C-alpha positions as CSV (number, residue, x, y, z in Angstrom):
1,M,54.6,28.0,58.9
2,R,58.0,26.6,59.0
3,T,56.7,23.0,59.1
4,R,54.4,23.7,56.2
5,L,57.3,25.1,54.1
6,L,59.4,22.1,55.0
7,A,56.6,19.7,53.9
8,V,56.2,21.6,50.6
9,V,59.9,21.5,49.9
10,A,60.1,17.8,50.8
11,G,57.1,17.0,48.6
12,L,58.6,18.9,45.6
13,G,61.9,17.1,46.2
14,F,60.2,13.8,46.1
15,L,58.3,14.6,42.9
16,L,61.5,15.7,41.2
17,A,63.3,12.6,42.3
18,T,60.7,10.4,40.6
19,I,60.7,12.1,37.2
20,P,63.6,9.9,35.8
21,V,61.7,6.8,36.9
22,V,58.6,7.8,35.1
23,A,60.5,8.7,31.9
24,H,62.1,5.2,31.5
25,H,60.2,2.7,29.4
26,S,60.1,-1.1,29.2
27,F,61.2,-2.9,26.1
28,S,57.6,-4.1,25.2
29,A,56.2,-0.6,25.5
30,E,58.3,0.7,22.7
31,F,59.6,-2.3,20.6
32,D,57.9,-5.3,19.1
33,A,59.7,-8.6,19.7
34,N,57.5,-10.2,17.0
35,S,58.9,-7.8,14.4
36,P,62.6,-8.7,14.0
37,V,64.9,-6.6,11.8
38,E,68.3,-7.2,10.3
39,V,69.9,-4.1,9.0
40,T,73.4,-3.4,7.5
41,G,74.6,0.1,7.1
42,T,77.2,2.8,7.8
43,V,77.4,4.3,11.3
44,Q,76.7,8.1,11.1
45,K,76.5,9.1,14.8
46,I,77.0,7.5,18.2
47,E,75.5,8.9,21.5
48,W,77.1,7.2,24.4
49,L,74.7,8.5,27.1
50,N,72.5,7.2,29.9
51,P,70.0,5.7,30.1
52,H,70.7,4.0,26.6
53,V,73.4,4.3,24.0
54,W,72.0,5.2,20.6
55,F,73.6,5.0,17.3
56,F,72.4,6.0,13.9
57,L,73.2,4.3,10.6
58,D,72.4,4.7,6.9
59,E,71.2,1.6,5.1
60,E,71.4,1.8,1.3
61,D,69.3,-0.5,-0.9
62,D,70.1,-1.8,-4.4
63,Q,68.4,1.2,-6.0
64,G,70.5,3.7,-4.0
65,N,67.7,4.7,-1.6
66,V,69.0,5.4,1.9
67,T,67.1,4.7,5.1
68,N,68.2,6.4,8.2
69,W,67.9,4.1,11.2
70,A,68.1,4.9,15.0
71,M,69.3,2.0,17.1
72,E,69.0,1.7,20.8
73,M,71.3,-0.4,22.9
74,G,71.7,-0.9,26.6
75,S,73.2,1.5,29.1
76,P,76.9,2.5,28.9
77,N,77.5,0.4,32.1
78,Q,75.8,-2.7,30.6
79,L,77.8,-2.3,27.4
80,V,81.1,-2.0,29.2
81,R,80.3,-5.2,31.2
82,A,79.6,-6.9,27.8
83,G,83.1,-5.9,26.6
84,W,82.4,-2.6,24.7
85,T,84.4,0.6,24.9
86,R,83.7,3.9,23.3
87,R,86.1,2.9,20.5
88,T,84.5,-0.5,19.7
89,M,82.3,1.0,17.0
90,N,83.1,4.3,15.2
91,V,81.5,6.7,12.8
92,G,82.1,5.3,9.3
93,D,82.1,1.6,10.4
94,V,79.8,-0.7,8.5
95,V,77.8,-2.8,10.9
96,S,75.0,-5.3,10.8
97,I,72.4,-5.5,13.5
98,E,69.8,-8.0,14.7
99,G,67.0,-6.5,16.7
100,S,63.4,-5.6,17.1
101,R,61.6,-2.8,15.3
102,A,59.8,0.0,17.1
103,R,56.0,-0.6,17.6
104,D,55.2,2.7,15.8
105,G,56.8,1.3,12.6
106,S,59.5,3.9,12.4
107,D,63.0,3.1,11.3
108,T,64.0,2.6,14.9
109,A,65.1,-0.6,16.6
110,S,66.3,-2.1,19.8
111,T,69.5,-4.0,19.0
112,R,70.3,-7.5,20.4
113,V,73.5,-8.1,18.4
114,V,75.9,-5.8,16.5
115,I,78.2,-7.4,14.0
116,L,81.3,-5.5,13.0
117,T,81.4,-6.4,9.3
118,S,85.2,-5.6,9.0
119,T,86.0,-8.4,11.5
120,G,82.9,-10.4,11.7
121,K,82.9,-9.9,15.5
122,R,79.4,-10.4,17.1
123,L,78.8,-8.2,20.1
124,F,75.9,-8.4,22.6
125,S,74.3,-5.0,22.8
126,A,72.7,-5.3,26.3
127,S,69.1,-5.1,25.0
128,S,66.4,-5.2,27.6
129,Q,64.4,-7.6,25.4
130,R,63.5,-10.9,27.2
131,L,64.2,-13.8,24.9
132,P,61.7,-16.7,24.8
133,R,62.6,-19.7,27.0
């Protein structure tokens, strides 16, 4: 009985340990490298969390229509290695991004580069996209 209980607990522990692995996605599963986007807008929110940092910006066109974009970057650790801090980009900043649109056509993108328009500084955003060789 005790052996059986131990096996069940160990099996449940193993299943719970694999859930985060299953939840993670590859770049190509969610984003289309053949659908590049360039967006300029005002940062509305930043979520500096694992497994990816997300920020949200509003892009306004010439007619005053606003599109709300969700932008995925690399992990916080990858961004820190690329020179980012939590204060590199702030709510209210105007930024331009270069990236790849979501496969589902939504206003979501994986960013490769973030350009701070106030300084012109180009920052690598630790995208998991593989560039052509």
